[in-house]
N, C-alpha and C positions, 0 to 999 in steps of 0.2 A: 504493500500500500504506500509505504514511504517513497519507494522508487517511482511509483506512478505520479505521486504529488510533485516529486522533484522534477520529473520529466515535464509535467504540465507547467510548472513554474518556469523552467528553462524555455519551453516553447512560447509561452505567453510573454516572457521577458524579451525573447528574440523578436517577436511580432511587434511589441511596443517600440523596441529600439529601431527596427526598420522603418516603422511608420513615422518616427520622429526624425529620421536621418535621410536615408536613400529615397524613401517614399513620402517625404513630408509634404503636406498641403500648405498652400498659402492663398491669400486673397488680395486681388488688385483693389487698391483704394483710390486710384487715379480718377479724376473727375473732369478732365478737359472737355470742353464743348466740341461736339462732332457734327452738329447740324451744318449743312452746306459744305462739308469736307468730303473728299473722295479718297477711297482706299482700294488698293489692289492686294488681294491675298492669293498667292499661288497655292494650289492644292486646297482651295477653299471649299471643296464639295464634301469633305469628309474629315473626321477626326478633329485634331486641334484647330485646323483651318476653319472648319465649319463652325466650331464653338466660338472662335474669334469673330467670324463673320456675323454670327447670331447676336453677339453682344454689341458690336459696333453698329449694326443695322438698327438694333433696339435703341441706340443713342442718337439716331438720326443721320448717320453717315450714308453716303452713296457708296455701296460696296460692290466691287467687281470681282467675281470669282474667276480667276485665271487658271484654267485647268484643261486637261486633255479630253475628258469624257463628258460630252454634252448631256447625255441621258442622266448621269449621276448628278451633274450640276443642276439640271432642271428640277430634280427631286429635292435637292438641298435648298434651292431657291423657294420652292413651294413650302417646305418646312419652315424656313426663316420667315417668309411672308405671313404664314399662318400664326406663328408664335409672336411676331413683333408688330404685325400690321404694316410693315414697311413695303412700299412698292418701288423702292429705289435700290434693288439688288439685281444684278444682271450677270450673265455669263459671257466671257470672251475666251475663245479657243487659244490654248497655249500648251505646247508640248515641249517641256524643258530638255528632252532628249534630242531636240532638233534645233540647231542654231537658226535655221531658216524660219522655223515656227516662231522663235523668240523675236526675230526681226519683223515678221509679219504682224505679230501681236503688238509690238511697240509702234509700228507704223499706223496700224488701225487705231490704237489708243490715242496717239498724238493728234490724229485727224479728227477724232470724234469727241474727245474729252478735253475740256478747257483747263483742268487743274488736277494736281495730284498732291495729296497731303501725307499719305502713309503708303509705303511700299513694304509689304510683309512677305519676306522670302521664307515661306512656310513649308513648301513641298519637299519631300525627301523619301528615299527608299533604301532598303537593304536587299541587294540582288547581285547577280553576276550577269555579264553580257556586255554589249556595246551599244552606243547610241547610233543614231542615223549618220553621224559624222565620224564614227569610228573611235570615239573616246570610250573609256571604261564607264559603264552606266552610272555608277555611284559618283565618280568624279564629274561626269557630264551633267547629271541632273542636280546633284546636291550642291555642286559648286559652280561649274562653268556656265550652265544655263542661267543661273541667278546672277552671276557676274555680268554677263552680257545684258541681261534684262535691266539691272541696276544702272549700268554704264549708259545705256540708251535712254533712260528715263531721268537721269540726274538733272538735266536742265529744267524739265518740267517741275521737279521737286524744288529746285531753287527758286522758281517763280512763285511758289506758295510760301506763305509766312510760316516758318518753323516746321518745314517738312522733316519727316523721319523715315529711316530705313531700319527695319527690324528683321534680323536674320536668325532663324532657328538653327542653332548649333547643338551641342550636346556635351555633357561631362565626358563622353567618350573621346573627345579631342585629346584628353590626357594620354591616351594610348596610341595617338596618331604619330605618323612620321611621313615626311614628304621628301622624296628624292627628286629635286627639280630637274636635274640633268636627265634622269631616266624618264621622267614625265614628258619632257619635250620630245623624246624619241619614241617612247612606247604608248603615249597618250592615255595612260591609265595610272591609278595609284595602287594597283594590286588586283590580281585576278586569280581564278582557280576554281576547281570543282567543289571544294569543301567549304562548309559554312564558315569555319574560322578564317578562311582566306578572304571571303568577301565581307566578313565582319571587320577584319583589319582594314580593308579598303574603306569601309564605312567610317571607321575612326579617323583614317587619313583625310577623308572628305570633310569631316567635322572640324578637323584642325584647319583645313582650308577656309572654312566659314569664319573661324576665329581670326585668322591672319587677314582675310579679306576685310573684315569689319575694322580691324586695327589700322590697316593701310587706308581704307576709305575715310576714316576719321581724320587722318593726316591730310588727305587731299581735299577734305571739305572745310578745313580751317579757313576762316575768313568769310564763310557763308553762314546762313542760319539753318542749314540742314545738318541734322545729327543722325548718328547710327549706333545701333546696339546689337550685341549677340546674346542669345538666350539659350539656357538649358531649361526645357519645359518641365522636367521631371521624367520619371519612368511611367509612360502613359500607355493605356490600352488603345492602340490605333491600328491602321492597316499597314504600318511601316514594314512589318515582317511578313506580309502576305506572300512573298516569294520564297520563304523558307520551306524546308521539307515537312512532310506530314508528321514524322516522328518528333521533330522539334516542336511543332505546334501542340502535339499531345503533351509534351513536357511543359511548354510555356503557358498554355491556356489556364491550367488550374492555379498556377502562381500569379498570373496576370489578374485573374478574377479576385484573388484574395488580397493582393498588395498594390497592383498598379493603379495609378490615378486614372480617373475617367477624363475624357477630352475637355470637359468644362474646367476641371481642376488644372489640367495641363495647359490651358490657354491663359492662365492668370498672369504669368510672368510676361508673356507677349503683350497682354493688355496693359500691364504696368508700364512697359516701355513705350506703348502707344499713347497712354492717357495721363501718365504721371507728370505733373508740371514741376519744373525746377531741377530736372536731371540733365539739362542740356550740357552742363560742364562735364558730364560723365560720358560724353560721346566717345565711341570706340570701345567702351567697357563691356564686360560680360556680366549677365544677370541670371540669378536663379532664386527661386522662392521670393520673387518680387523684391530682391535686394541685390546690390552690386556685390560681386565676388572677386576674390583675388584669382589671378590667372598664373599658371605655370610659365616659366621662361619661354618655352617653345611656342606658347600661344600669343606672345607679344614681342616676338623677335622682329625688330625693325627691318633688318636686312633681308630676312626670309620673307617677310610680308611684302616688301617692295619687289623682290625677285618673283614671287608668286604672281603679283599683279602684272608684271611685265610679261611673264610666260603666258598668262591668261589672255592678255591683249593679243599676243602673237597667234595663239591657238584659235582665237575668235576672228582673226583677220583684221584686227583694229590697228595693227602697226606693222 
C-alpha cells in the first residue's frame, strides 16, 4: 500500500511540475485597439493560427488567412464569423513551399489591401521532403517562405503606424544548428528517412526563425516597425500530422493529458501583437507572455547576418 501511495505521489508531483514548467499556461493581457487594422496570419485555418485569428477578429481586426487549403480556410472563416460576428475575415491563397506562390500572394495583397499592421508568421511543419523549388521542406516552409513573405511586405508594414512582425519559433531552437556553407549547396538543413533526422531539421529551422527575427530587428532600426519571436508552448496542433502512425499512438495520449490547446498556445503570439510598451524589446524572444533570455546561438550577430544574406540569394533577391 505504501509503495502505491509513493508511486501516486511521484506521478502527481511529476504532473504538477510539468504543468508549471514545460506545459505552463499563460494569459495575454494586451489591450491594443485593433479596429481598422489589418492582419495576415499564415496557416490561419487551423491550430494556433486559427485561435489567433479568432481573437483578433473578435477585437475588430481585418484578418487575412494566408494558407494553402481553400476548403479548410472557408470552414475556419465560417467558424470565426459565427463565434465573433465579424464579416471582415477572408482567405488568400499562399503556399509557403513555393516561392512563386509567396510572390503571387504579396502581389495580390499589395494591389488589393491598403494597409498592413500585423504580419504573423505562424505556419510550420515537421516533415521530410522538398519544396517546389527544391529546398528541404522544413527549411523552405518554416523559414525561407516566411523570409520572402516578410521581405516583400516590409514597406507596407512601414506605412502603418507601429507595424509588427511576429514569428513563431520554438524552444526547440536550442537544439538547432545551421551549416550555412552546406545550406547554400544542399538547400536543406537536414534530411533523412527517420523521424529524429527531420526533427533535427525542425530544430534547425526554428533556430533560423530566431536568427531571422534578430537580424530583422537590426534592419528595422530607425523605423517604427518591430518584430518578435515566440515559443507558443507545447501545443496540440496539426504540426506533427506527417509523423508515422506508431509515433502518433505514443504522442496522442501524452498530448491529451499535458499539451496546451490552441487557444492557450496562441496567448504569447497575442501578447506580442497586442501588448503596448514592448517596442524596445524588438528582436527578442517571448514565451509565457514574457520576454526570455536566449542562448548565444540564437542571437549571434554574424550568423544572423550571414543567414539573411544566404536567404536573399536563395530567394533570388540578390
